[in-house]
N, C-alpha and C positions, 0 to 999 in steps of 0.2 A: 504494500500500500504506500503510495507516494504522499509527500507532505501535503500537497494540495487536496488530495482525496481525504486525508485525515482532517484538514481544516474544514472542508465542506461538510463532512460527517459531524464534526463537533458543532459547527454552526446549526445544522439541522436539529441536533439533539437539544441544544440550548433553546432554540425556538420552540421545540415541542414541549420542553419542560417549563417554559416561561411564556405564557400566552400574551403578555403585554408588550412583547418586543416585535420589532420589524426586522427583516433581513439586513437592512442598512445599519441597524444599531449594532450588530454583532461583527465588529471589525476585529482584526487581529490584535490591535492595541487596546481594546476595551477591557477594562477591569470588570471581572464578573460581579463583584460585590458593589463597587462604587458606581460604575457606569451602567451596568445592566440590572442592578438591583436584586441580584440573586442572594437568597438567604441560605442557611445550612440545609434546609429541605430541598431547595432547587439544586444545590451542589451535589448532595447525596443522590438525588434522582438521576442527575446527569452522569455521575460516576458509575452508578449501577448500570445504566444503559450502555455506557462505554465499555464496561467489563463484559457485558453480554454480547454486544454487537461488534466491537473492534478487537479486543483481546483481553484475556484475563490477566491484567497488569495490576500490580500493587500500587495504588495511587497515593499512599501515605506520604512518601517523600515529596511529591509535588505539593500535596495539601499543606505540609508543614512549611515548605518554602513559600507557598502562595499566601499563607496566612500573614506574612509580613506585608505591610501597607504597599499596595500597588503592584505586587508580584503575581496577582491572580488573573493575569491577562489570558485571553483566548489563545494568543500566540504561545505563551509559556506552556500551556497545557498541550497544545499541538506539538511543540518541540519535545516535550517530555514523552508523549506517546510515540513520536517518530523515533526518538532515541531508544526507547525500550523495545519497540518492534524490530529495530535494526539489531539490537543485542540478541533478541530471540532468534532472528533469522540467522545471525552469525553462529550462534550456539547450535542451531539445528543443522547448519551446513557443516560445522566441524564434526558433528556426530555422524552425519550421513556417510562419509567415506569409510569410516570405521565399520559401520554396519554392512556396507556393500562389499568391502574387502573380506569380511568374515563370510558373507554369503558366497563370494567368489571362491574363497578357500574351501568352503564346504562343497561347492559344486565341483571343484577340481578333484577333491578327494573322492567324491561319488563317481566321477567319470573314470578315474584311474582305477 
């Protein structure tokens, strides 16, 4: 998933969990609490949906950093998700060759 796709998805979830917002309100630089008026219920609903729809990521590190004044921007959340997805992809890629080489070794043994 590319960063723009994550941004679009986060925007859609924010709009779905906060009915009083318009698409133009949800810019990358908007603070979720100060600019968008999201409270803890809105944030928790959004994070739950992101876990279900994007990836099962632990959002506590972002939430702790975001609780500092002005750090809870839409863009900071998108960057956090993008970074975590990249880490998950890299971890899965590192594991894949080991599994395939084991399978290849097993296949070689069976053929021999």
